[in-house]
Backbone bond lengths (Angstrom), bond angles and torsions (degrees), N, CA, C in turn:
res aa  C-N    CA-C-N  psi(-1)  N-CA   C-N-CA  omega(-1)  CA-C   N-CA-C  phi
1 M - - - 1.441 - - 1.522 106.62 -
2 F 1.316 113.23 143.45 1.545 116.82 179.49 1.486 112.32 -92.76
3 G 1.272 119.22 156.80 1.474 126.14 163.84 1.474 111.36 73.25
4 K 1.294 125.42 27.89 1.413 124.63 -174.21 1.479 112.67 -58.87
5 G 1.351 116.42 -52.28 1.400 119.93 173.25 1.483 118.43 -60.91
6 T 1.215 116.91 -30.41 1.440 127.80 173.41 1.576 112.76 -68.72
7 S 1.273 116.90 -45.78 1.439 120.71 178.38 1.644 109.41 -69.12
8 Q 1.391 113.88 -32.19 1.503 109.86 171.42 1.486 113.44 -66.68
9 Q 1.245 120.70 -40.59 1.558 124.16 170.58 1.381 113.16 -52.39
10 F 1.390 120.13 -43.93 1.481 120.88 177.37 1.458 109.64 -63.98
11 R 1.366 122.62 -44.25 1.485 122.26 -177.99 1.517 106.88 -63.20
12 E 1.238 120.43 -44.21 1.462 122.92 -178.26 1.556 111.04 -61.09
13 A 1.351 116.75 -45.00 1.446 118.20 174.71 1.405 117.67 -64.20
14 L 1.285 115.09 -38.55 1.541 118.27 171.41 1.473 112.95 -60.77
15 E 1.284 117.45 -42.98 1.476 120.08 -179.26 1.522 106.90 -70.84
16 A 1.292 124.25 -29.98 1.500 126.48 173.20 1.643 107.17 -65.58
17 V 1.136 118.06 -40.36 1.548 124.57 -179.96 1.554 105.89 -64.20
18 E 1.226 116.56 -50.87 1.494 121.24 -174.64 1.560 109.87 -69.96
19 S 1.196 119.02 -29.15 1.500 118.90 -175.58 1.542 112.46 -105.19
20 A 1.251 117.67 1.56 1.515 120.87 179.33 1.548 112.78 -57.17
21 P 1.442 119.71 124.49 1.327 119.62 -177.46 1.485 120.59 -75.94
22 T 1.376 113.45 -20.67 1.437 120.68 175.37 1.487 110.19 -127.36
23 A 1.386 114.85 168.01 1.388 123.91 -176.18 1.581 110.62 -67.42
24 L 1.289 111.55 -41.00 1.481 119.27 176.43 1.499 114.34 -61.83
25 E 1.299 114.01 -40.81 1.539 117.59 176.93 1.513 107.58 -74.00
26 A 1.256 125.91 -29.50 1.509 126.31 172.89 1.486 108.81 -70.46
27 L 1.322 123.19 -35.97 1.306 120.11 174.01 1.519 118.50 -64.22
28 A 1.434 112.83 -43.25 1.419 115.38 174.53 1.541 117.78 -65.39
29 A 1.349 111.52 -31.20 1.508 116.45 172.62 1.418 111.85 -72.36
30 A 1.297 123.21 -31.10 1.491 127.49 -179.30 1.616 104.07 -68.62
31 R 1.261 114.94 -36.95 1.572 117.62 -175.88 1.545 100.61 -68.32
32 Q 1.285 119.90 -45.59 1.490 120.60 -176.01 1.593 107.81 -65.81
33 L 1.267 119.11 -38.05 1.473 122.27 173.16 1.454 113.69 -56.92
34 R 1.320 114.57 -44.29 1.463 119.04 179.35 1.550 111.37 -66.58
35 E 1.275 118.48 -38.44 1.363 121.40 179.37 1.534 111.43 -68.29
36 A 1.312 116.82 -39.66 1.475 123.11 175.82 1.545 113.04 -63.18
37 A 1.410 112.12 -37.64 1.386 114.85 174.28 1.507 119.55 -60.45
38 E 1.373 103.15 -43.52 1.520 111.08 178.01 1.405 113.62 -63.35
39 A 1.366 120.87 -41.84 1.390 129.77 177.58 1.637 109.15 -58.59
40 L 1.308 112.82 -46.17 1.472 118.88 176.42 1.613 110.64 -59.89
41 E 1.276 113.18 -47.25 1.463 119.05 -178.91 1.594 109.82 -61.60
42 L 1.294 116.79 -47.98 1.529 114.00 172.14 1.388 118.06 -61.44
43 A 1.362 120.99 -34.75 1.453 125.83 174.22 1.601 109.65 -61.17
44 A 1.245 115.83 -34.88 1.446 119.01 -175.80 1.586 108.04 -76.47
45 V 1.417 120.08 -41.08 1.293 126.97 -179.47 1.589 105.58 -62.96
46 V 1.311 120.33 -43.91 1.488 125.86 -175.63 1.545 104.73 -65.46
47 E 1.384 118.72 -37.83 1.454 117.81 -179.98 1.504 112.88 -71.94
48 V 1.328 110.74 -36.72 1.562 114.10 179.54 1.560 108.72 -59.33
49 R 1.406 113.14 -47.46 1.494 117.56 179.29 1.441 111.94 -66.36
50 R 1.311 124.21 -33.48 1.464 126.86 172.44 1.489 111.39 -56.88
51 Q 1.327 114.67 -46.46 1.509 124.44 179.93 1.538 111.51 -75.79
52 R 1.339 117.63 11.99 1.476 122.41 -179.05 1.425 117.99 68.90
53 G 1.332 114.68 22.92 1.536 120.39 171.91 1.520 108.75 -67.02
54 T 1.377 117.12 145.51 1.406 121.46 -179.25 1.450 112.76 -90.29
55 W 1.357 110.54 157.77 1.611 115.75 171.84 1.438 108.06 -61.60
56 T 1.199 124.22 -37.29 1.443 125.84 175.69 1.517 115.65 -54.45
57 E 1.372 114.77 -42.58 1.525 120.44 172.36 1.484 114.31 -68.67
58 I 1.304 112.27 -38.67 1.560 112.63 177.44 1.471 110.54 -69.47
59 G 1.344 118.07 -37.87 1.461 121.33 175.13 1.470 115.37 -55.46
60 A 1.336 113.16 -44.16 1.471 118.38 -179.83 1.471 115.08 -61.91
61 V 1.363 115.53 -29.59 1.486 119.43 177.54 1.483 107.52 -64.84
62 Y 1.424 116.38 -37.96 1.473 117.25 -176.72 1.531 110.90 -95.78
63 R 1.304 115.60 12.85 1.576 122.17 -175.43 1.594 110.87 46.88
64 T 1.336 112.22 54.85 1.389 119.87 178.68 1.605 104.01 -142.57
65 S 1.268 111.61 178.00 1.523 119.24 178.65 1.545 114.58 -80.87
66 K 1.224 113.30 171.41 1.484 118.74 177.79 1.532 104.09 -60.42
67 Q 1.307 117.57 -49.36 1.435 124.08 -179.72 1.584 115.77 -53.67
68 G 1.410 112.15 -42.80 1.395 119.17 174.01 1.562 113.51 -62.05
69 A 1.338 116.72 -43.16 1.441 119.51 174.07 1.614 114.87 -61.96
70 Q 1.338 108.32 -39.33 1.562 112.33 174.90 1.415 112.96 -61.13
71 Q 1.387 117.28 -53.25 1.488 119.22 -179.05 1.505 112.10 -54.36
72 R 1.419 117.64 -40.32 1.339 122.72 -173.53 1.666 112.64 -71.44
73 F 1.226 112.06 -36.44 1.517 118.47 -165.76 1.562 114.06 -122.11
74 R 1.183 120.46 -16.67 1.531 120.00 -169.01 1.444 113.37 -60.41
75 A 1.384 121.92 -40.47 1.440 123.94 -175.67 1.517 107.11 -69.88
76 A 1.346 118.74 -36.37 1.534 124.55 176.66 1.629 108.39 -57.81
77 V 1.283 108.55 -51.24 1.539 115.15 -176.79 1.524 108.84 -65.75
78 E 1.156 116.97 -39.61 1.642 116.57 177.83 1.493 112.82 -65.99
79 R 1.391 115.50 -34.75 1.432 119.21 179.93 1.541 110.21 -72.62
80 A 1.272 115.40 -33.45 1.506 124.26 177.07 1.567 112.66 -65.03
81 R 1.360 109.29 -30.76 1.504 112.00 -176.38 1.515 108.83 -87.46
82 G 1.237 115.95 -13.82 1.557 120.66 175.19 1.386 112.10 74.11
Protein backbone atom coordinates (compact mmCIF):
# COMPACT_ATOMS: atom_id res chain seq x y z
CA MET A 1 0.00 0.00 0.00
CA PHE A 2 1.26 3.45 -0.85
CA GLY A 3 1.44 6.57 1.29
CA LYS A 4 1.22 4.92 4.71
CA GLY A 5 3.05 7.73 6.49
CA THR A 6 1.23 10.29 4.39
CA SER A 7 -2.19 8.94 5.28
CA GLN A 8 -1.19 9.01 8.96
CA GLN A 9 -0.27 12.69 8.59
CA PHE A 10 -3.68 13.28 7.00
CA ARG A 11 -5.50 11.60 9.90
CA GLU A 12 -3.50 13.59 12.45
CA ALA A 13 -4.19 16.86 10.65
CA LEU A 14 -7.91 16.06 10.45
CA GLU A 15 -7.95 15.32 14.18
CA ALA A 16 -6.19 18.64 14.82
CA VAL A 17 -8.87 20.49 12.83
CA GLU A 18 -11.65 18.77 14.74
CA SER A 19 -10.11 19.40 18.16
CA ALA A 20 -8.77 22.93 17.64
CA PRO A 21 -9.88 25.13 20.55
CA THR A 22 -9.79 28.38 18.56
CA ALA A 23 -10.64 29.46 15.04
CA LEU A 24 -7.02 30.46 14.40
CA GLU A 25 -5.73 27.05 15.48
CA ALA A 26 -8.41 25.42 13.30
CA LEU A 27 -7.20 27.49 10.36
CA ALA A 28 -3.60 26.43 10.91
CA ALA A 29 -4.69 22.80 11.20
CA ALA A 30 -6.81 23.13 8.03
CA ARG A 31 -3.72 24.33 6.17
CA GLN A 32 -1.83 21.28 7.39
CA LEU A 33 -4.75 19.08 6.35
CA ARG A 34 -4.69 20.53 2.83
CA GLU A 35 -0.94 19.97 2.57
CA ALA A 36 -1.32 16.38 3.80
CA ALA A 37 -4.13 15.77 1.29
CA GLU A 38 -1.94 17.09 -1.52
CA ALA A 39 0.93 14.82 -0.45
CA LEU A 40 -1.44 11.85 -0.33
CA GLU A 41 -2.75 12.72 -3.80
CA LEU A 42 0.76 12.93 -5.22
CA ALA A 43 1.70 9.62 -3.61
CA ALA A 44 -1.34 8.04 -5.25
CA VAL A 45 -0.41 9.42 -8.67
CA VAL A 46 3.17 8.18 -8.28
CA GLU A 47 1.86 4.73 -7.35
CA VAL A 48 -0.53 4.63 -10.31
CA ARG A 49 2.36 5.46 -12.64
CA ARG A 50 4.59 2.89 -10.91
CA GLN A 51 1.91 0.31 -11.61
CA ARG A 52 1.96 1.37 -15.27
CA GLY A 53 -1.20 3.44 -15.12
CA THR A 54 -1.48 5.86 -18.02
CA TRP A 55 -1.66 9.61 -18.03
CA THR A 56 -4.99 9.23 -19.85
CA GLU A 57 -6.37 7.20 -16.90
CA ILE A 58 -5.11 9.76 -14.41
CA GLY A 59 -6.55 12.58 -16.49
CA ALA A 60 -9.93 10.85 -16.53
CA VAL A 61 -10.00 10.87 -12.72
CA TYR A 62 -9.59 14.66 -12.84
CA ARG A 63 -11.88 15.10 -15.85
CA THR A 64 -9.02 16.51 -17.85
CA SER A 65 -6.86 15.41 -20.72
CA LYS A 66 -3.74 13.29 -20.68
CA GLN A 67 -1.79 16.51 -21.20
CA GLY A 68 -3.54 18.20 -18.28
CA ALA A 69 -2.61 15.33 -15.98
CA GLN A 70 0.99 15.41 -17.19
CA GLN A 71 1.25 19.16 -16.63
CA ARG A 72 -0.13 18.83 -13.13
CA PHE A 73 1.82 15.79 -11.92
CA ARG A 74 4.75 14.89 -14.18
CA ALA A 75 7.39 16.83 -12.22
CA ALA A 76 6.32 15.20 -8.94
CA VAL A 77 6.41 11.74 -10.52
CA GLU A 78 9.87 12.36 -11.92
CA ARG A 79 11.13 13.63 -8.53
CA ALA A 80 9.75 10.52 -6.84
CA ARG A 81 11.57 8.28 -9.30
CA GLY A 82 14.81 10.03 -8.47
